TORKOL-4160 file (C-alpha; in steps of 0.2 Angstrom, whole numbers, padded with zeros to 4 digits, m for minus):
446
<pt num="1" X="m0060" Y="0402" Z="0016"/>
<pt num="2" X="m0069" Y="0401" Z="0032"/>
<pt num="3" X="m0056" Y="0411" Z="0041"/>
<pt num="4" X="m0056" Y="0424" Z="0028"/>
<pt num="5" X="m0075" Y="0426" Z="0029"/>
<pt num="6" X="m0074" Y="0428" Z="0048"/>
<pt num="7" X="m0060" Y="0441" Z="0047"/>
<pt num="8" X="m0072" Y="0451" Z="0036"/>
<pt num="9" X="m0086" Y="0451" Z="0049"/>
<pt num="10" X="m0086" Y="0466" Z="0060"/>
<pt num="11" X="m0096" Y="0457" Z="0073"/>
<pt num="12" X="m0082" Y="0446" Z="0078"/>
<pt num="13" X="m0071" Y="0461" Z="0082"/>
<pt num="14" X="m0085" Y="0470" Z="0091"/>
<pt num="15" X="m0089" Y="0456" Z="0102"/>
<pt num="16" X="m0071" Y="0453" Z="0107"/>
<pt num="17" X="m0068" Y="0435" Z="0100"/>
<pt num="18" X="m0053" Y="0433" Z="0089"/>
<pt num="19" X="m0054" Y="0425" Z="0071"/>
<pt num="20" X="m0057" Y="0407" Z="0071"/>
<pt num="21" X="m0061" Y="0394" Z="0058"/>
<pt num="22" X="m0071" Y="0384" Z="0070"/>
<pt num="23" X="m0087" Y="0395" Z="0070"/>
<pt num="24" X="m0102" Y="0388" Z="0079"/>
<pt num="25" X="m0110" Y="0381" Z="0063"/>
<pt num="26" X="m0094" Y="0372" Z="0059"/>
<pt num="27" X="m0094" Y="0364" Z="0076"/>
<pt num="28" X="m0112" Y="0359" Z="0073"/>
<pt num="29" X="m0107" Y="0351" Z="0057"/>
<pt num="30" X="m0092" Y="0342" Z="0064"/>
<pt num="31" X="m0102" Y="0336" Z="0079"/>
<pt num="32" X="m0115" Y="0329" Z="0068"/>
<pt num="33" X="m0102" Y="0321" Z="0056"/>
<pt num="34" X="m0093" Y="0311" Z="0070"/>
<pt num="35" X="m0110" Y="0304" Z="0076"/>
<pt num="36" X="m0115" Y="0298" Z="0059"/>
<pt num="37" X="m0099" Y="0289" Z="0055"/>
<pt num="38" X="m0097" Y="0280" Z="0071"/>
<pt num="39" X="m0106" Y="0265" Z="0064"/>
<pt num="40" X="m0102" Y="0268" Z="0046"/>
<pt num="41" X="m0090" Y="0253" Z="0044"/>
<pt num="42" X="m0103" Y="0242" Z="0052"/>
<pt num="43" X="m0117" Y="0248" Z="0040"/>
<pt num="44" X="m0106" Y="0246" Z="0025"/>
<pt num="45" X="m0101" Y="0228" Z="0030"/>
<pt num="46" X="m0119" Y="0223" Z="0034"/>
<pt num="47" X="m0125" Y="0230" Z="0018"/>
<pt num="48" X="m0111" Y="0222" Z="0008"/>
<pt num="49" X="m0116" Y="0205" Z="0016"/>
<pt num="50" X="m0134" Y="0206" Z="0010"/>
<pt num="51" X="m0140" Y="0203" Z="0028"/>
<pt num="52" X="m0158" Y="0206" Z="0030"/>
<pt num="53" X="m0160" Y="0221" Z="0042"/>
<pt num="54" X="m0175" Y="0228" Z="0052"/>
<pt num="55" X="m0173" Y="0242" Z="0064"/>
<pt num="56" X="m0155" Y="0240" Z="0069"/>
<pt num="57" X="m0138" Y="0235" Z="0063"/>
<pt num="58" X="m0130" Y="0219" Z="0068"/>
<pt num="59" X="m0124" Y="0221" Z="0086"/>
<pt num="60" X="m0108" Y="0211" Z="0082"/>
<pt num="61" X="m0104" Y="0222" Z="0067"/>
<pt num="62" X="m0107" Y="0237" Z="0078"/>
<pt num="63" X="m0095" Y="0231" Z="0091"/>
<pt num="64" X="m0082" Y="0228" Z="0078"/>
<pt num="65" X="m0082" Y="0247" Z="0073"/>
<pt num="66" X="m0067" Y="0249" Z="0085"/>
<pt num="67" X="m0062" Y="0266" Z="0091"/>
<pt num="68" X="m0072" Y="0275" Z="0078"/>
<pt num="69" X="m0088" Y="0272" Z="0089"/>
<pt num="70" X="m0081" Y="0282" Z="0103"/>
<pt num="71" X="m0077" Y="0297" Z="0091"/>
<pt num="72" X="m0094" Y="0305" Z="0095"/>
<pt num="73" X="m0091" Y="0305" Z="0114"/>
<pt num="74" X="m0073" Y="0310" Z="0112"/>
<pt num="75" X="m0077" Y="0325" Z="0100"/>
<pt num="76" X="m0091" Y="0331" Z="0111"/>
<pt num="77" X="m0079" Y="0330" Z="0126"/>
<pt num="78" X="m0067" Y="0340" Z="0117"/>
<pt num="79" X="m0080" Y="0353" Z="0112"/>
<pt num="80" X="m0086" Y="0354" Z="0130"/>
<pt num="81" X="m0069" Y="0359" Z="0136"/>
<pt num="82" X="m0066" Y="0371" Z="0121"/>
<pt num="83" X="m0081" Y="0382" Z="0123"/>
<pt num="84" X="m0079" Y="0388" Z="0141"/>
<pt num="85" X="m0060" Y="0391" Z="0138"/>
<pt num="86" X="m0064" Y="0401" Z="0122"/>
<pt num="87" X="m0076" Y="0412" Z="0131"/>
<pt num="88" X="m0066" Y="0414" Z="0147"/>
<pt num="89" X="m0049" Y="0417" Z="0140"/>
<pt num="90" X="m0051" Y="0422" Z="0122"/>
<pt num="91" X="m0065" Y="0435" Z="0124"/>
<pt num="92" X="m0061" Y="0453" Z="0129"/>
<pt num="93" X="m0078" Y="0453" Z="0138"/>
<pt num="94" X="m0082" Y="0435" Z="0144"/>
<pt num="95" X="m0099" Y="0432" Z="0150"/>
<pt num="96" X="m0094" Y="0428" Z="0168"/>
<pt num="97" X="m0111" Y="0430" Z="0176"/>
<pt num="98" X="m0119" Y="0418" Z="0164"/>
<pt num="99" X="m0105" Y="0405" Z="0166"/>
<pt num="100" X="m0105" Y="0406" Z="0185"/>
<pt num="101" X="m0124" Y="0404" Z="0186"/>
<pt num="102" X="m0123" Y="0389" Z="0174"/>
<pt num="103" X="m0108" Y="0381" Z="0183"/>
<pt num="104" X="m0117" Y="0382" Z="0200"/>
<pt num="105" X="m0133" Y="0375" Z="0192"/>
<pt num="106" X="m0124" Y="0360" Z="0184"/>
<pt num="107" X="m0115" Y="0357" Z="0201"/>
<pt num="108" X="m0132" Y="0357" Z="0210"/>
<pt num="109" X="m0139" Y="0345" Z="0197"/>
<pt num="110" X="m0124" Y="0333" Z="0200"/>
<pt num="111" X="m0127" Y="0334" Z="0219"/>
<pt num="112" X="m0145" Y="0330" Z="0217"/>
<pt num="113" X="m0142" Y="0315" Z="0206"/>
<pt num="114" X="m0129" Y="0308" Z="0219"/>
<pt num="115" X="m0140" Y="0310" Z="0234"/>
<pt num="116" X="m0151" Y="0294" Z="0230"/>
<pt num="117" X="m0135" Y="0284" Z="0229"/>
<pt num="118" X="m0129" Y="0290" Z="0246"/>
<pt num="119" X="m0146" Y="0285" Z="0253"/>
<pt num="120" X="m0145" Y="0268" Z="0245"/>
<pt num="121" X="m0161" Y="0271" Z="0235"/>
<pt num="122" X="m0150" Y="0264" Z="0221"/>
<pt num="123" X="m0136" Y="0252" Z="0224"/>
<pt num="124" X="m0129" Y="0252" Z="0206"/>
<pt num="125" X="m0118" Y="0267" Z="0205"/>
<pt num="126" X="m0112" Y="0262" Z="0187"/>
<pt num="127" X="m0127" Y="0271" Z="0181"/>
<pt num="128" X="m0120" Y="0287" Z="0186"/>
<pt num="129" X="m0110" Y="0286" Z="0170"/>
<pt num="130" X="m0126" Y="0285" Z="0160"/>
<pt num="131" X="m0132" Y="0301" Z="0169"/>
<pt num="132" X="m0116" Y="0310" Z="0166"/>
<pt num="133" X="m0117" Y="0306" Z="0148"/>
<pt num="134" X="m0133" Y="0315" Z="0145"/>
<pt num="135" X="m0127" Y="0330" Z="0155"/>
<pt num="136" X="m0112" Y="0331" Z="0143"/>
<pt num="137" X="m0124" Y="0332" Z="0129"/>
<pt num="138" X="m0133" Y="0346" Z="0138"/>
<pt num="139" X="m0117" Y="0355" Z="0142"/>
<pt num="140" X="m0111" Y="0354" Z="0123"/>
<pt num="141" X="m0128" Y="0361" Z="0118"/>
<pt num="142" X="m0127" Y="0375" Z="0129"/>
<pt num="143" X="m0110" Y="0379" Z="0123"/>
<pt num="144" X="m0117" Y="0381" Z="0105"/>
<pt num="145" X="m0130" Y="0393" Z="0112"/>
<pt num="146" X="m0117" Y="0404" Z="0121"/>
<pt num="147" X="m0104" Y="0404" Z="0107"/>
<pt num="148" X="m0118" Y="0410" Z="0095"/>
<pt num="149" X="m0122" Y="0424" Z="0107"/>
<pt num="150" X="m0105" Y="0430" Z="0108"/>
<pt num="151" X="m0099" Y="0428" Z="0090"/>
<pt num="152" X="m0108" Y="0430" Z="0073"/>
<pt num="153" X="m0108" Y="0415" Z="0062"/>
<pt num="154" X="m0102" Y="0416" Z="0044"/>
<pt num="155" X="m0108" Y="0412" Z="0026"/>
<pt num="156" X="m0094" Y="0400" Z="0024"/>
<pt num="157" X="m0098" Y="0391" Z="0040"/>
<pt num="158" X="m0116" Y="0389" Z="0035"/>
<pt num="159" X="m0111" Y="0382" Z="0018"/>
<pt num="160" X="m0099" Y="0370" Z="0025"/>
<pt num="161" X="m0111" Y="0363" Z="0038"/>
<pt num="162" X="m0126" Y="0361" Z="0025"/>
<pt num="163" X="m0114" Y="0353" Z="0012"/>
<pt num="164" X="m0107" Y="0341" Z="0025"/>
<pt num="165" X="m0124" Y="0336" Z="0031"/>
<pt num="166" X="m0130" Y="0334" Z="0013"/>
<pt num="167" X="m0116" Y="0323" Z="0009"/>
<pt num="168" X="m0119" Y="0312" Z="0024"/>
<pt num="169" X="m0137" Y="0311" Z="0021"/>
<pt num="170" X="m0134" Y="0305" Z="0003"/>
<pt num="171" X="m0122" Y="0291" Z="0010"/>
<pt num="172" X="m0135" Y="0286" Z="0022"/>
<pt num="173" X="m0148" Y="0285" Z="0009"/>
<pt num="174" X="m0137" Y="0274" Z="m0002"/>
<pt num="175" X="m0135" Y="0262" Z="0012"/>
<pt num="176" X="m0154" Y="0262" Z="0015"/>
<pt num="177" X="m0156" Y="0258" Z="m0003"/>
<pt num="178" X="m0144" Y="0243" Z="m0002"/>
<pt num="179" X="m0152" Y="0237" Z="0015"/>
<pt num="180" X="m0170" Y="0238" Z="0007"/>
<pt num="181" X="m0164" Y="0227" Z="m0008"/>
<pt num="182" X="m0156" Y="0215" Z="0004"/>
<pt num="183" X="m0172" Y="0214" Z="0014"/>
<pt num="184" X="m0182" Y="0211" Z="m0001"/>
<pt num="185" X="m0193" Y="0226" Z="0001"/>
<pt num="186" X="m0204" Y="0231" Z="m0013"/>
<pt num="187" X="m0212" Y="0246" Z="m0005"/>
<pt num="188" X="m0210" Y="0258" Z="0010"/>
<pt num="189" X="m0224" Y="0250" Z="0020"/>
<pt num="190" X="m0218" Y="0245" Z="0037"/>
<pt num="191" X="m0200" Y="0248" Z="0033"/>
<pt num="192" X="m0188" Y="0253" Z="0047"/>
<pt num="193" X="m0171" Y="0254" Z="0040"/>
<pt num="194" X="m0156" Y="0261" Z="0050"/>
<pt num="195" X="m0145" Y="0266" Z="0036"/>
<pt num="196" X="m0128" Y="0272" Z="0043"/>
<pt num="197" X="m0135" Y="0273" Z="0061"/>
<pt num="198" X="m0136" Y="0260" Z="0074"/>
<pt num="199" X="m0155" Y="0260" Z="0075"/>
<pt num="200" X="m0169" Y="0267" Z="0064"/>
<pt num="201" X="m0175" Y="0279" Z="0078"/>
<pt num="202" X="m0158" Y="0288" Z="0078"/>
<pt num="203" X="m0159" Y="0290" Z="0060"/>
<pt num="204" X="m0176" Y="0298" Z="0062"/>
<pt num="205" X="m0169" Y="0310" Z="0075"/>
<pt num="206" X="m0155" Y="0315" Z="0064"/>
<pt num="207" X="m0167" Y="0319" Z="0050"/>
<pt num="208" X="m0177" Y="0331" Z="0061"/>
<pt num="209" X="m0161" Y="0339" Z="0067"/>
<pt num="210" X="m0154" Y="0340" Z="0049"/>
<pt num="211" X="m0170" Y="0348" Z="0043"/>
<pt num="212" X="m0169" Y="0362" Z="0057"/>
<pt num="213" X="m0151" Y="0365" Z="0052"/>
<pt num="214" X="m0156" Y="0367" Z="0034"/>
<pt num="215" X="m0168" Y="0380" Z="0038"/>
<pt num="216" X="m0157" Y="0390" Z="0050"/>
<pt num="217" X="m0142" Y="0390" Z="0040"/>
<pt num="218" X="m0149" Y="0404" Z="0029"/>
<pt num="219" X="m0133" Y="0410" Z="0022"/>
<pt num="220" X="m0129" Y="0393" Z="0013"/>
<pt num="221" X="m0136" Y="0391" Z="m0005"/>
<pt num="222" X="m0154" Y="0388" Z="m0005"/>
<pt num="223" X="m0153" Y="0373" Z="m0017"/>
<pt num="224" X="m0142" Y="0364" Z="m0005"/>
<pt num="225" X="m0153" Y="0368" Z="0010"/>
<pt num="226" X="m0169" Y="0362" Z="0000"/>
<pt num="227" X="m0159" Y="0346" Z="m0005"/>
<pt num="228" X="m0154" Y="0343" Z="0013"/>
<pt num="229" X="m0173" Y="0345" Z="0018"/>
<pt num="230" X="m0178" Y="0333" Z="0005"/>
<pt num="231" X="m0165" Y="0320" Z="0010"/>
<pt num="232" X="m0170" Y="0322" Z="0028"/>
<pt num="233" X="m0188" Y="0318" Z="0024"/>
<pt num="234" X="m0183" Y="0302" Z="0015"/>
<pt num="235" X="m0172" Y="0297" Z="0029"/>
<pt num="236" X="m0187" Y="0299" Z="0041"/>
<pt num="237" X="m0198" Y="0289" Z="0030"/>
<pt num="238" X="m0186" Y="0275" Z="0027"/>
<pt num="239" X="m0183" Y="0274" Z="0046"/>
<pt num="240" X="m0202" Y="0273" Z="0049"/>
<pt num="241" X="m0200" Y="0287" Z="0062"/>
<pt num="242" X="m0218" Y="0295" Z="0063"/>
<pt num="243" X="m0212" Y="0309" Z="0074"/>
<pt num="244" X="m0198" Y="0314" Z="0062"/>
<pt num="245" X="m0210" Y="0314" Z="0047"/>
<pt num="246" X="m0223" Y="0325" Z="0056"/>
<pt num="247" X="m0209" Y="0337" Z="0062"/>
<pt num="248" X="m0200" Y="0339" Z="0045"/>
<pt num="249" X="m0217" Y="0342" Z="0037"/>
<pt num="250" X="m0220" Y="0356" Z="0049"/>
<pt num="251" X="m0203" Y="0364" Z="0046"/>
<pt num="252" X="m0205" Y="0363" Z="0027"/>
<pt num="253" X="m0222" Y="0371" Z="0027"/>
<pt num="254" X="m0217" Y="0385" Z="0039"/>
<pt num="255" X="m0201" Y="0388" Z="0029"/>
<pt num="256" X="m0211" Y="0390" Z="0013"/>
<pt num="257" X="m0220" Y="0405" Z="0021"/>
<pt num="258" X="m0204" Y="0412" Z="0028"/>
<pt num="259" X="m0197" Y="0413" Z="0011"/>
<pt num="260" X="m0211" Y="0425" Z="0006"/>
<pt num="261" X="m0205" Y="0437" Z="0019"/>
<pt num="262" X="m0187" Y="0437" Z="0013"/>
<pt num="263" X="m0190" Y="0438" Z="m0006"/>
<pt num="264" X="m0180" Y="0452" Z="m0013"/>
<pt num="265" X="m0194" Y="0459" Z="m0024"/>
<pt num="266" X="m0213" Y="0460" Z="m0026"/>
<pt num="267" X="m0212" Y="0449" Z="m0042"/>
<pt num="268" X="m0202" Y="0436" Z="m0033"/>
<pt num="269" X="m0213" Y="0436" Z="m0018"/>
<pt num="270" X="m0228" Y="0432" Z="m0029"/>
<pt num="271" X="m0219" Y="0418" Z="m0037"/>
<pt num="272" X="m0215" Y="0411" Z="m0019"/>
<pt num="273" X="m0233" Y="0413" Z="m0014"/>
<pt num="274" X="m0239" Y="0404" Z="m0029"/>
<pt num="275" X="m0227" Y="0390" Z="m0026"/>
<pt num="276" X="m0231" Y="0389" Z="m0008"/>
<pt num="277" X="m0249" Y="0388" Z="m0011"/>
<pt num="278" X="m0246" Y="0374" Z="m0023"/>
<pt num="279" X="m0234" Y="0365" Z="m0012"/>
<pt num="280" X="m0243" Y="0366" Z="0005"/>
<pt num="281" X="m0256" Y="0353" Z="0001"/>
<pt num="282" X="m0243" Y="0342" Z="m0007"/>
<pt num="283" X="m0232" Y="0343" Z="0008"/>
<pt num="284" X="m0247" Y="0338" Z="0020"/>
<pt num="285" X="m0252" Y="0323" Z="0009"/>
<pt num="286" X="m0233" Y="0318" Z="0009"/>
<pt num="287" X="m0232" Y="0318" Z="0028"/>
<pt num="288" X="m0249" Y="0309" Z="0029"/>
<pt num="289" X="m0243" Y="0296" Z="0016"/>
<pt num="290" X="m0226" Y="0294" Z="0025"/>
<pt num="291" X="m0234" Y="0291" Z="0042"/>
<pt num="292" X="m0246" Y="0279" Z="0035"/>
<pt num="293" X="m0232" Y="0269" Z="0026"/>
<pt num="294" X="m0224" Y="0267" Z="0043"/>
<pt num="295" X="m0238" Y="0254" Z="0046"/>
<pt num="296" X="m0237" Y="0258" Z="0065"/>
<pt num="297" X="m0255" Y="0263" Z="0068"/>
<pt num="298" X="m0261" Y="0280" Z="0074"/>
<pt num="299" X="m0246" Y="0291" Z="0080"/>
<pt num="300" X="m0258" Y="0300" Z="0092"/>
<pt num="301" X="m0265" Y="0285" Z="0100"/>
<pt num="302" X="m0254" Y="0281" Z="0115"/>
<pt num="303" X="m0266" Y="0272" Z="0126"/>
<pt num="304" X="m0262" Y="0254" Z="0121"/>
<pt num="305" X="m0252" Y="0242" Z="0131"/>
<pt num="306" X="m0234" Y="0248" Z="0132"/>
<pt num="307" X="m0238" Y="0265" Z="0124"/>
<pt num="308" X="m0232" Y="0281" Z="0132"/>
<pt num="309" X="m0249" Y="0286" Z="0140"/>
<pt num="310" X="m0251" Y="0268" Z="0147"/>
<pt num="311" X="m0233" Y="0268" Z="0154"/>
<pt num="312" X="m0237" Y="0285" Z="0162"/>
<pt num="313" X="m0252" Y="0278" Z="0170"/>
<pt num="314" X="m0242" Y="0264" Z="0177"/>
<pt num="315" X="m0229" Y="0277" Z="0184"/>
<pt num="316" X="m0243" Y="0287" Z="0193"/>
<pt num="317" X="m0249" Y="0271" Z="0201"/>
<pt num="318" X="m0231" Y="0266" Z="0206"/>
<pt num="319" X="m0229" Y="0284" Z="0214"/>
<pt num="320" X="m0243" Y="0281" Z="0226"/>
<pt num="321" X="m0234" Y="0265" Z="0233"/>
<pt num="322" X="m0217" Y="0273" Z="0234"/>
<pt num="323" X="m0208" Y="0280" Z="0249"/>
<pt num="324" X="m0209" Y="0299" Z="0250"/>
<pt num="325" X="m0190" Y="0300" Z="0249"/>
<pt num="326" X="m0189" Y="0292" Z="0232"/>
<pt num="327" X="m0203" Y="0303" Z="0226"/>
<pt num="328" X="m0194" Y="0318" Z="0231"/>
<pt num="329" X="m0176" Y="0313" Z="0226"/>
<pt num="330" X="m0178" Y="0300" Z="0213"/>
<pt num="331" X="m0166" Y="0285" Z="0211"/>
<pt num="332" X="m0150" Y="0294" Z="0205"/>
<pt num="333" X="m0142" Y="0299" Z="0189"/>
<pt num="334" X="m0144" Y="0287" Z="0175"/>
<pt num="335" X="m0159" Y="0278" Z="0181"/>
<pt num="336" X="m0172" Y="0275" Z="0168"/>
<pt num="337" X="m0162" Y="0282" Z="0154"/>
<pt num="338" X="m0159" Y="0273" Z="0137"/>
<pt num="339" X="m0140" Y="0272" Z="0141"/>
<pt num="340" X="m0144" Y="0266" Z="0159"/>
<pt num="341" X="m0156" Y="0253" Z="0153"/>
<pt num="342" X="m0143" Y="0246" Z="0141"/>
<pt num="343" X="m0130" Y="0245" Z="0155"/>
<pt num="344" X="m0141" Y="0235" Z="0167"/>
<pt num="345" X="m0154" Y="0225" Z="0157"/>
<pt num="346" X="m0149" Y="0209" Z="0166"/>
<pt num="347" X="m0155" Y="0215" Z="0183"/>
<pt num="348" X="m0168" Y="0226" Z="0191"/>
<pt num="349" X="m0160" Y="0243" Z="0195"/>
<pt num="350" X="m0172" Y="0252" Z="0207"/>
<pt num="351" X="m0190" Y="0256" Z="0209"/>
<pt num="352" X="m0190" Y="0268" Z="0193"/>
<pt num="353" X="m0183" Y="0255" Z="0181"/>
<pt num="354" X="m0196" Y="0258" Z="0167"/>
<pt num="355" X="m0190" Y="0265" Z="0151"/>
<pt num="356" X="m0203" Y="0279" Z="0146"/>
<pt num="357" X="m0200" Y="0290" Z="0131"/>
<pt num="358" X="m0204" Y="0306" Z="0141"/>
<pt num="359" X="m0191" Y="0319" Z="0146"/>
<pt num="360" X="m0200" Y="0324" Z="0162"/>
<pt num="361" X="m0203" Y="0306" Z="0168"/>
<pt num="362" X="m0185" Y="0301" Z="0165"/>
<pt num="363" X="m0179" Y="0317" Z="0174"/>
<pt num="364" X="m0191" Y="0312" Z="0188"/>
<pt num="365" X="m0184" Y="0294" Z="0189"/>
<pt num="366" X="m0166" Y="0302" Z="0192"/>
<pt num="367" X="m0169" Y="0317" Z="0203"/>
<pt num="368" X="m0187" Y="0316" Z="0209"/>
<pt num="369" X="m0200" Y="0330" Z="0211"/>
<pt num="370" X="m0187" Y="0342" Z="0218"/>
<pt num="371" X="m0175" Y="0338" Z="0204"/>
<pt num="372" X="m0188" Y="0341" Z="0191"/>
<pt num="373" X="m0192" Y="0358" Z="0198"/>
<pt num="374" X="m0174" Y="0362" Z="0199"/>
<pt num="375" X="m0169" Y="0356" Z="0181"/>
<pt num="376" X="m0184" Y="0365" Z="0172"/>
<pt num="377" X="m0183" Y="0381" Z="0182"/>
<pt num="378" X="m0165" Y="0382" Z="0177"/>
<pt num="379" X="m0169" Y="0379" Z="0158"/>
<pt num="380" X="m0182" Y="0392" Z="0159"/>
<pt num="381" X="m0170" Y="0405" Z="0166"/>
<pt num="382" X="m0157" Y="0401" Z="0152"/>
<pt num="383" X="m0171" Y="0403" Z="0139"/>
<pt num="384" X="m0176" Y="0420" Z="0146"/>
<pt num="385" X="m0174" Y="0434" Z="0133"/>
<pt num="386" X="m0171" Y="0420" Z="0119"/>
<pt num="387" X="m0183" Y="0417" Z="0106"/>
<pt num="388" X="m0185" Y="0403" Z="0094"/>
<pt num="389" X="m0195" Y="0401" Z="0078"/>
<pt num="390" X="m0213" Y="0394" Z="0081"/>
<pt num="391" X="m0211" Y="0378" Z="0071"/>
<pt num="392" X="m0195" Y="0373" Z="0080"/>
<pt num="393" X="m0203" Y="0377" Z="0097"/>
<pt num="394" X="m0217" Y="0365" Z="0093"/>
<pt num="395" X="m0204" Y="0352" Z="0088"/>
<pt num="396" X="m0195" Y="0355" Z="0105"/>
<pt num="397" X="m0212" Y="0353" Z="0115"/>
<pt num="398" X="m0216" Y="0337" Z="0105"/>
<pt num="399" X="m0199" Y="0331" Z="0109"/>
<pt num="400" X="m0201" Y="0333" Z="0128"/>
<pt num="401" X="m0216" Y="0321" Z="0127"/>
<pt num="402" X="m0210" Y="0308" Z="0114"/>
<pt num="403" X="m0192" Y="0304" Z="0121"/>
<pt num="404" X="m0179" Y="0308" Z="0134"/>
<pt num="405" X="m0174" Y="0324" Z="0125"/>
<pt num="406" X="m0158" Y="0326" Z="0135"/>
<pt num="407" X="m0151" Y="0310" Z="0128"/>
<pt num="408" X="m0155" Y="0314" Z="0110"/>
<pt num="409" X="m0138" Y="0321" Z="0103"/>
<pt num="410" X="m0144" Y="0327" Z="0086"/>
<pt num="411" X="m0159" Y="0336" Z="0093"/>
<pt num="412" X="m0151" Y="0344" Z="0107"/>
<pt num="413" X="m0137" Y="0352" Z="0095"/>
<pt num="414" X="m0150" Y="0358" Z="0083"/>
<pt num="415" X="m0161" Y="0365" Z="0096"/>
<pt num="416" X="m0147" Y="0374" Z="0104"/>
<pt num="417" X="m0143" Y="0381" Z="0086"/>
<pt num="418" X="m0161" Y="0387" Z="0084"/>
<pt num="419" X="m0162" Y="0396" Z="0101"/>
<pt num="420" X="m0149" Y="0409" Z="0096"/>
<pt num="421" X="m0152" Y="0410" Z="0078"/>
<pt num="422" X="m0169" Y="0418" Z="0080"/>
<pt num="423" X="m0163" Y="0430" Z="0093"/>
<pt num="424" X="m0148" Y="0435" Z="0082"/>
<pt num="425" X="m0159" Y="0440" Z="0068"/>
<pt num="426" X="m0172" Y="0449" Z="0079"/>
<pt num="427" X="m0157" Y="0459" Z="0087"/>
<pt num="428" X="m0148" Y="0463" Z="0071"/>
<pt num="429" X="m0161" Y="0462" Z="0058"/>
<pt num="430" X="m0161" Y="0480" Z="0053"/>
<pt num="431" X="m0142" Y="0478" Z="0048"/>
<pt num="432" X="m0145" Y="0462" Z="0038"/>
<pt num="433" X="m0161" Y="0465" Z="0028"/>
<pt num="434" X="m0163" Y="0479" Z="0015"/>
<pt num="435" X="m0179" Y="0490" Z="0013"/>
<pt num="436" X="m0186" Y="0478" Z="0000"/>
<pt num="437" X="m0185" Y="0463" Z="0012"/>
<pt num="438" X="m0170" Y="0455" Z="0004"/>
<pt num="439" X="m0153" Y="0452" Z="0012"/>
<pt num="440" X="m0142" Y="0467" Z="0013"/>
<pt num="441" X="m0125" Y="0467" Z="0004"/>
<pt num="442" X="m0117" Y="0466" Z="0022"/>
<pt num="443" X="m0127" Y="0450" Z="0026"/>
<pt num="444" X="m0124" Y="0442" Z="0009"/>
<pt num="445" X="m0105" Y="0444" Z="0011"/>
<pt num="446" X="m0104" Y="0438" Z="0029"/>
């Protein structure tokens, strides 16, 4: 079905890419799926045992998941090899300039990350693996972006991805319900249930990414997309992730206004406007209630002991006492990352061994001031002439200051999907929207 839809799409022939079942949206769905199921056996066995759960699954049960827990990394590695090959050898007009600049940028980043090990600022080279892991996520996300620029996605691909994520979300919520019963919870107050994920925080990030995908896959049935958005908010609420609830609320509110613009008739527009006006206050109250139910205090107060702003203040004080070499070059790839901290929690790693949920700070730990300038200058170059919907852009900015975004697998894939979706609509909008504002016949068919 997907192959047939792609074959009918003139854009695939025009851009020089042959017909493929694996459209960018299908890849997004598959990459999400392998990450969700990696600890599914552990979640099912833990739920069946009736064990009380808070925040994370039983580590022993997670270790017993076998090879399935490596499925995410293996699939991401496969995709990371697939997308450059597809663009280089299967396209009549491969984007050689973009690929060359990107390859040189990535090589420069690796070199910057290895210099501190050569200078012995860090004597634990096993952390390099943690650094290469987030670089692999970044590489895969950029692959989604480039594939979407050089081939048009399909209705079948959007429908497949939304349906797959909706099914996975329902399975997760069923596990959450069983975990809640096992933990004797009578309300959502203070709840932090991981569901099918290793930890509750990951469940929250999945929820944000799923909400963004639901909004962007605009050729999938609206009922399935709204269902996925609702499930995403429930997952965020039961995981106790305040960031996720705020972001999903923002996406839902802006989506309701966007539906007004794409309504096919004036009568339908009025119905959507009335529904949006009625729903907006409810959505705001729902987000406020969800954040309050997490029972974790004010999400905007980050000045307490161990909070993000407090940790950043400690970092600034530490910089004043650090050698200039470490300030400029950092302590090497993997230092200060979540994966790196998990690998070396038994001994101090280097000067910058503080785990801070901040993308800029974590990048600084690894490659210093020079590296931070290099990394974010490169990102700005790659984002030139690409636009993203305002609500998603706000979520991206918030993500930079609430976690190490480069390690957040689900968010990186969703953001990569978002950066090209908006540009695509802006470029070809006249072909895909009829005079009354509704989707044209060609758009609905492809």
